[in-house]
C-alpha atoms as a printed R data frame, in Angstrom:
    type eleno elety resid chain resno      x      y       z
1   ATOM     1    CA   UNK     A     1 91.029 21.526  98.172
2   ATOM     2    CA   UNK     A     2 94.110 22.901  99.867
3   ATOM     3    CA   UNK     A     3 95.417 22.100 103.341
4   ATOM     4    CA   UNK     A     4 94.524 25.687 104.267
5   ATOM     5    CA   UNK     A     5 90.901 25.063 103.292
6   ATOM     6    CA   UNK     A     6 90.827 21.810 105.270
7   ATOM     7    CA   UNK     A     7 92.125 23.706 108.294
8   ATOM     8    CA   UNK     A     8 89.523 26.462 107.921
9   ATOM     9    CA   UNK     A     9 86.697 23.943 107.552
10  ATOM    10    CA   UNK     A    10 87.824 22.128 110.698
11  ATOM    11    CA   UNK     A    11 87.996 25.409 112.614
12  ATOM    12    CA   UNK     A    12 84.447 26.359 111.588
13  ATOM    13    CA   UNK     A    13 83.179 22.953 112.671
14  ATOM    14    CA   UNK     A    14 84.758 23.408 116.126
15  ATOM    15    CA   UNK     A    15 83.112 26.769 116.862
16  ATOM    16    CA   UNK     A    16 79.710 25.489 118.112
17  ATOM    17    CA   UNK     A    17 81.256 23.042 120.611
18  ATOM    18    CA   UNK     A    18 83.741 25.607 121.903
19  ATOM    19    CA   UNK     A    19 81.021 28.212 122.434
20  ATOM    20    CA   UNK     A    20 78.652 25.615 123.933
21  ATOM    21    CA   UNK     A    21 81.264 24.584 126.497
22  ATOM    22    CA   UNK     A    22 81.801 28.228 127.474
23  ATOM    23    CA   UNK     A    23 78.108 28.981 127.998
24  ATOM    24    CA   UNK     A    24 77.021 28.411 131.565
25  ATOM    25    CA   UNK     A    25 73.838 26.530 132.392
26  ATOM    26    CA   UNK     A    26 72.590 29.328 134.669
27  ATOM    27    CA   UNK     A    27 69.806 31.075 132.752
28  ATOM    28    CA   UNK     A    28 70.328 34.356 134.621
29  ATOM    29    CA   UNK     A    29 74.059 34.366 133.855
30  ATOM    30    CA   UNK     A    30 73.632 33.772 130.124
31  ATOM    31    CA   UNK     A    31 71.020 36.532 129.800
32  ATOM    32    CA   UNK     A    32 72.849 39.064 131.971
33  ATOM    33    CA   UNK     A    33 73.985 42.180 130.100
34  ATOM    34    CA   UNK     A    34 77.245 43.443 131.613
35  ATOM    35    CA   UNK     A    35 76.405 47.071 130.794
36  ATOM    36    CA   UNK     A    36 73.941 49.147 128.831
37  ATOM    37    CA   UNK     A    37 74.404 48.540 125.131
38  ATOM    38    CA   UNK     A    38 76.438 45.346 125.629
39  ATOM    39    CA   UNK     A    39 75.281 41.892 124.632
40  ATOM    40    CA   UNK     A    40 74.479 39.063 126.989
41  ATOM    41    CA   UNK     A    41 76.255 35.745 126.467
42  ATOM    42    CA   UNK     A    42 73.221 34.306 124.664
43  ATOM    43    CA   UNK     A    43 73.173 37.333 122.360
44  ATOM    44    CA   UNK     A    44 76.827 36.706 121.505
45  ATOM    45    CA   UNK     A    45 75.808 33.214 120.353
46  ATOM    46    CA   UNK     A    46 73.071 34.818 118.255
47  ATOM    47    CA   UNK     A    47 75.587 37.222 116.775
48  ATOM    48    CA   UNK     A    48 77.760 34.278 115.753
49  ATOM    49    CA   UNK     A    49 74.767 32.786 113.915
50  ATOM    50    CA   UNK     A    50 74.218 36.077 112.100
51  ATOM    51    CA   UNK     A    51 77.934 36.388 111.346
52  ATOM    52    CA   UNK     A    52 78.046 32.931 109.745
53  ATOM    53    CA   UNK     A    53 75.092 33.771 107.507
54  ATOM    54    CA   UNK     A    54 76.484 37.146 106.440
55  ATOM    55    CA   UNK     A    55 79.977 35.834 105.627
56  ATOM    56    CA   UNK     A    56 78.571 32.768 103.816
57  ATOM    57    CA   UNK     A    57 76.532 35.140 101.662
58  ATOM    58    CA   UNK     A    58 79.618 37.205 100.917
59  ATOM    59    CA   UNK     A    59 81.647 34.131  99.921
60  ATOM    60    CA   UNK     A    60 78.811 32.907  97.684
61  ATOM    61    CA   UNK     A    61 78.566 36.348  96.103
62  ATOM    62    CA   UNK     A    62 82.300 36.405  95.405
63  ATOM    63    CA   UNK     A    63 82.042 33.001  93.748
64  ATOM    64    CA   UNK     A    64 79.102 34.020  91.577
65  ATOM    65    CA   UNK     A    65 79.951 37.595  90.573
66  ATOM    66    CA   UNK     A    66 82.911 39.520  89.304
67  ATOM    67    CA   UNK     A    67 84.097 42.041  91.938
68  ATOM    68    CA   UNK     A    68 80.721 42.356  93.711
69  ATOM    69    CA   UNK     A    69 79.753 45.046  96.198
70  ATOM    70    CA   UNK     A    70 79.621 43.552  99.711
71  ATOM    71    CA   UNK     A    71 77.365 45.618 101.972
72  ATOM    72    CA   UNK     A    72 78.044 46.181 105.652
73  ATOM    73    CA   UNK     A    73 75.472 45.186 108.239
74  ATOM    74    CA   UNK     A    74 74.313 46.508 111.602
75  ATOM    75    CA   UNK     A    75 75.215 43.788 114.102
76  ATOM    76    CA   UNK     A    76 73.224 45.295 116.963
77  ATOM    77    CA   UNK     A    77 70.095 45.652 114.830
78  ATOM    78    CA   UNK     A    78 70.267 41.983 113.790
79  ATOM    79    CA   UNK     A    79 70.688 40.813 117.381
80  ATOM    80    CA   UNK     A    80 67.675 42.908 118.461
81  ATOM    81    CA   UNK     A    81 65.616 41.839 115.442
82  ATOM    82    CA   UNK     A    82 66.098 38.145 116.238
83  ATOM    83    CA   UNK     A    83 65.469 38.714 119.968
84  ATOM    84    CA   UNK     A    84 68.258 36.336 120.960
85  ATOM    85    CA   UNK     A    85 67.943 37.554 124.544
86  ATOM    86    CA   UNK     A    86 64.829 35.388 124.950
87  ATOM    87    CA   UNK     A    87 65.839 32.467 122.740
88  ATOM    88    CA   UNK     A    88 66.314 28.851 123.750
89  ATOM    89    CA   UNK     A    89 70.076 28.171 123.954
90  ATOM    90    CA   UNK     A    90 69.731 24.670 122.505
91  ATOM    91    CA   UNK     A    91 67.875 26.005 119.467
92  ATOM    92    CA   UNK     A    92 70.566 28.648 118.978
93  ATOM    93    CA   UNK     A    93 73.363 26.108 119.217
94  ATOM    94    CA   UNK     A    94 71.671 23.939 116.613
95  ATOM    95    CA   UNK     A    95 71.439 26.981 114.326
96  ATOM    96    CA   UNK     A    96 75.091 27.829 114.974
97  ATOM    97    CA   UNK     A    97 76.099 24.240 114.252
98  ATOM    98    CA   UNK     A    98 74.165 24.270 110.973
99  ATOM    99    CA   UNK     A    99 75.650 27.628 109.941
100 ATOM   100    CA   UNK     A   100 79.193 26.547 110.724
101 ATOM   101    CA   UNK     A   101 78.716 23.261 108.880
102 ATOM   102    CA   UNK     A   102 77.325 25.087 105.876
103 ATOM   103    CA   UNK     A   103 80.337 27.423 105.886
104 ATOM   104    CA   UNK     A   104 82.775 24.508 106.255
105 ATOM   105    CA   UNK     A   105 81.139 22.591 103.400
106 ATOM   106    CA   UNK     A   106 81.232 25.681 101.202
107 ATOM   107    CA   UNK     A   107 84.945 26.184 101.925
108 ATOM   108    CA   UNK     A   108 85.661 22.586 100.944
109 ATOM   109    CA   UNK     A   109 84.049 23.118  97.526
110 ATOM   110    CA   UNK     A   110 85.860 26.343  96.608
111 ATOM   111    CA   UNK     A   111 88.472 25.948  93.879
112 ATOM   112    CA   UNK     A   112 91.873 27.008  95.213
113 ATOM   113    CA   UNK     A   113 92.196 29.346  92.236
114 ATOM   114    CA   UNK     A   114 89.129 31.303  93.433
115 ATOM   115    CA   UNK     A   115 90.575 32.271  96.818
116 ATOM   116    CA   UNK     A   116 92.006 35.489  95.384
117 ATOM   117    CA   UNK     A   117 88.712 36.610  93.843
118 ATOM   118    CA   UNK     A   118 87.925 40.071  95.090
119 ATOM   119    CA   UNK     A   119 84.875 42.075  96.039
120 ATOM   120    CA   UNK     A   120 84.474 45.545  97.498
121 ATOM   121    CA   UNK     A   121 83.289 45.684 101.085
122 ATOM   122    CA   UNK     A   122 81.336 48.802 101.991
123 ATOM   123    CA   UNK     A   123 83.530 49.507 105.038
124 ATOM   124    CA   UNK     A   124 86.818 47.666 104.388
125 ATOM   125    CA   UNK     A   125 87.211 48.307 100.661
126 ATOM   126    CA   UNK     A   126 88.720 45.563  98.467
127 ATOM   127    CA   UNK     A   127 88.513 42.150 100.121
128 ATOM   128    CA   UNK     A   128 89.414 38.711  98.817
129 ATOM   129    CA   UNK     A   129 87.487 35.498  99.192
130 ATOM   130    CA   UNK     A   130 90.348 34.243 101.388
131 ATOM   131    CA   UNK     A   131 89.809 37.222 103.725
132 ATOM   132    CA   UNK     A   132 86.038 36.560 103.793
133 ATOM   133    CA   UNK     A   133 86.855 33.145 105.216
134 ATOM   134    CA   UNK     A   134 89.587 34.215 107.610
135 ATOM   135    CA   UNK     A   135 87.879 37.289 109.121
136 ATOM   136    CA   UNK     A   136 85.075 35.412 110.898
137 ATOM   137    CA   UNK     A   137 87.601 32.858 112.153
138 ATOM   138    CA   UNK     A   138 89.937 35.566 113.443
139 ATOM   139    CA   UNK     A   139 87.114 37.293 115.338
140 ATOM   140    CA   UNK     A   140 85.843 34.075 116.928
141 ATOM   141    CA   UNK     A   141 88.246 34.143 119.941
142 ATOM   142    CA   UNK     A   142 87.249 37.738 120.671
143 ATOM   143    CA   UNK     A   143 83.570 36.766 120.648
144 ATOM   144    CA   UNK     A   144 84.293 33.767 122.845
145 ATOM   145    CA   UNK     A   145 85.947 36.089 125.373
146 ATOM   146    CA   UNK     A   146 82.965 38.438 125.090
147 ATOM   147    CA   UNK     A   147 80.615 35.521 125.844
148 ATOM   148    CA   UNK     A   148 82.654 34.496 128.883
149 ATOM   149    CA   UNK     A   149 82.917 38.046 130.234
150 ATOM   150    CA   UNK     A   150 79.179 38.653 129.864
151 ATOM   151    CA   UNK     A   151 78.451 35.782 132.259
152 ATOM   152    CA   UNK     A   152 80.419 37.317 135.115
153 ATOM   153    CA   UNK     A   153 77.724 38.736 137.322
154 ATOM   154    CA   UNK     A   154 78.355 41.889 139.290
């Protein structure tokens, strides 16, 4: 395992605690939608759970297949389907913790030589295994900001 992989794994393991600290304890605030079509803070947590599962699946696919097709997904549909708006925050944080740990453990087992394996993402085109790991990490701060902003009540 490379130092880069160790760093990624550590970052994934930090996500649940960082998001948990940012989520307020006020039930109204965490379920408040800032505008029509925007997610509440609790839905952002749900999206992070979905995101972990999707990107884990993509990494596993890249490890198992030669240049696999990696389908896109409808984020809003998944959030609605799971009805995160009415979910228990503690249950969601346990799911997020499990997903992040699963991703971190997977990263630690990937041979360094496999990081350049490539698949074809439906929207992005060619994408490497390395990018499948870095993309969810790079979007995490944006989602954290989204969670914080959603809790600001008008």
